[in-house]
C-alpha positions in Angstrom: 0.0 0.0 0.0 2.9 2.3 0.8 4.5 1.7 -2.6 1.2 2.3 -4.4 1.0 5.7 -2.8 4.5 6.6 -3.8 3.9 5.4 -7.4 0.6 7.4 -7.6 2.4 10.5 -6.2 5.3 10.2 -8.7 2.8 9.8 -11.6 0.9 12.9 -10.4 4.1 14.9 -10.2 5.1 14.0 -13.8 1.7 14.1 -15.5 -0.2 17.0 -13.9 2.3 19.8 -14.5 2.6 19.0 -18.2 -1.2 19.1 -18.6 -1.5 22.4 -16.8 1.3 24.0 -18.8 0.0 22.6 -22.1 -3.4 24.2 -21.6 -1.9 27.7 -21.7 -1.5 29.1 -25.2 1.9 30.4 -26.2 1.9 34.0 -27.2 5.1 35.1 -29.0 4.4 38.9 -28.6 3.9 39.2 -32.4 0.7 40.5 -33.8 0.1 37.2 -35.5 1.4 33.7 -34.8 1.9 32.4 -38.3 2.6 28.8 -39.5 3.0 27.8 -43.1 2.9 24.1 -44.2 2.8 22.2 -47.4 0.3 19.5 -48.3 0.5 16.4 -50.6 1.7 17.2 -54.2 -0.8 16.5 -57.0 0.5 13.8 -59.4 -1.8 15.3 -62.1 -0.6 18.9 -62.1 2.6 18.8 -60.0 1.1 21.6 -57.9 1.7 21.7 -54.1 -0.9 23.0 -51.7 0.3 25.6 -49.2 -1.5 26.2 -45.9 -1.1 29.3 -43.8 -2.6 29.1 -40.3 -2.4 32.1 -38.0 -3.7 33.2 -34.6 -4.5 36.8 -34.3 -3.2 38.6 -31.2 -5.1 41.8 -32.2 -8.5 42.8 -33.6 -8.2 44.3 -37.1 -10.6 45.2 -39.9 -8.1 45.0 -42.9 -5.6 42.1 -42.7 -3.9 41.0 -45.9 -2.8 37.5 -46.7 -0.1 37.4 -49.3 2.5 35.0 -50.6 6.1 35.6 -51.7 7.9 33.1 -54.0 10.9 33.5 -56.3 10.7 33.1 -60.1 10.1 29.5 -61.0 7.1 29.0 -58.7 3.7 30.5 -59.4 1.4 31.0 -56.4 -2.4 30.9 -56.9 -4.5 32.1 -54.0 -7.6 30.1 -53.1 -8.7 32.7 -50.5 -9.7 36.3 -50.2 -6.8 38.8 -50.2 -8.2 40.9 -47.3 -10.1 39.8 -44.2 -11.1 41.1 -40.8 -9.8 39.2 -37.7 -10.7 39.0 -34.1 -8.2 38.7 -31.2 -7.6 35.1 -30.1 -9.2 33.6 -33.2 -7.4 31.1 -35.4 -7.6 31.4 -39.2 -6.5 29.0 -41.9 -6.2 29.6 -45.7 -5.0 27.6 -48.7 -3.0 28.5 -51.8 -1.4 26.4 -54.5 2.3 26.5 -55.7 2.9 25.5 -59.3 6.6 24.9 -60.1 7.9 25.7 -63.6 11.6 24.8 -63.0 13.5 22.6 -60.8 15.4 24.0 -57.8 15.1 25.0 -54.2 12.5 27.8 -53.4 11.7 29.7 -50.2 8.0 30.4 -50.1 6.7 32.9 -47.5 3.2 33.4 -46.2 2.7 37.0 -44.9 0.0 38.4 -42.7 -0.2 42.2 -42.7 -2.5 44.4 -40.7 -3.0 47.7 -42.6 -3.5 50.6 -40.2 -3.6 54.3 -40.7 -0.2 55.2 -39.3 1.6 51.9 -39.4 1.4 48.3 -40.6 1.9 45.2 -38.4 3.3 42.2 -40.2 4.2 38.6 -39.3 5.3 35.8 -41.6 6.5 32.3 -41.8 8.2 30.5 -44.7 8.8 27.0 -46.0 11.6 25.7 -48.2 10.5 23.4 -51.1 12.9 21.6 -53.4 11.7 20.3 -56.8 13.7 17.8 -58.9 14.0 17.7 -62.7 10.5 16.0 -62.9 9.0 18.8 -60.7 8.4 16.4 -57.8 9.2 17.6 -54.3 12.4 16.3 -52.7 11.7 14.6 -50.3 8.3 13.5 -51.6 5.4 14.9 -49.7 3.5 12.4 -47.6 0.9 10.6 -49.6 2.4 11.4 -53.0 3.3 7.8 -53.8 -0.2 6.7 -53.0 -1.6 9.5 -55.2 0.5 8.3 -58.1 -0.8 4.8 -57.6 -4.4 6.1 -57.5 -3.8 8.1 -60.7 -2.5 5.0 -62.4 -5.6 3.0 -61.3 -7.9 5.7 -62.6 -6.1 5.8 -66.0 -6.3 2.0 -66.1 -10.0 2.0 -65.3 -10.7 4.7 -67.9 -8.9 2.6 -70.6 -10.8 -0.6 -69.6 -14.1 1.3 -69.6 -13.3 2.7 -73.0 -12.4 -0.7 -74.4 -15.6 -2.2 -72.9 -17.6 0.7 -74.4 -16.0 0.1 -77.8 -16.7 -3.6 -77.6 -20.4 -3.2 -76.7 -20.9 -0.4 -79.1 -19.3 -2.4 -81.9 -21.4 -5.5 -81.0 -24.6 -3.5 -81.1 -23.5 -1.5 -84.1 -22.6 -4.6 -86.1 -26.1 -6.1 -85.4 -27.8 -2.9 -86.6 -25.5 -2.7 -89.7 -26.3 -6.3 -90.6 -30.0 -5.6 -90.3 -29.7 -2.5 -92.4 -27.8 -4.3 -95.1 -30.3 -7.2 -95.5 -32.6 -6.7 -98.5 -36.3 -6.2 -97.9 -38.4 -9.3 -98.3 
């Protein structure tokens, strides 16, 4: 019984403080806590989804979400350029990076609050490397599976096309033979 009490006390000392400290959000002192991540690359278009997630530490009416990328990568926004934010709220938006050349690129997601006298900005960046086939190095998680799914879809489309040609030919041949028979 005595050892059980010591074990429970030791567990309480190690477990409880980590739960208490983990419940408090970390505030960096910036106006926005920004995090940029990449998603699974598309095997069809070679485009890479970019996700910017930020927590606002201020309330603002005109906040811009912008992307910076060097030549060789085109960024297509899939979100509004300006939004209004509330303090303490978390926001997440998506854009797509389409590479045109191989190389290593630093892509930044910028969150800018446009005020009358000054602007408040925070940003985060991610480095993406594309090989000569415009595939990310290392491959994004799930890319190999997406390539396999793409192959299966192409195979199913070919099989469906061949089956359609077979049945259309079979029915068409019957109708052609009926049409070619002389009237009785």
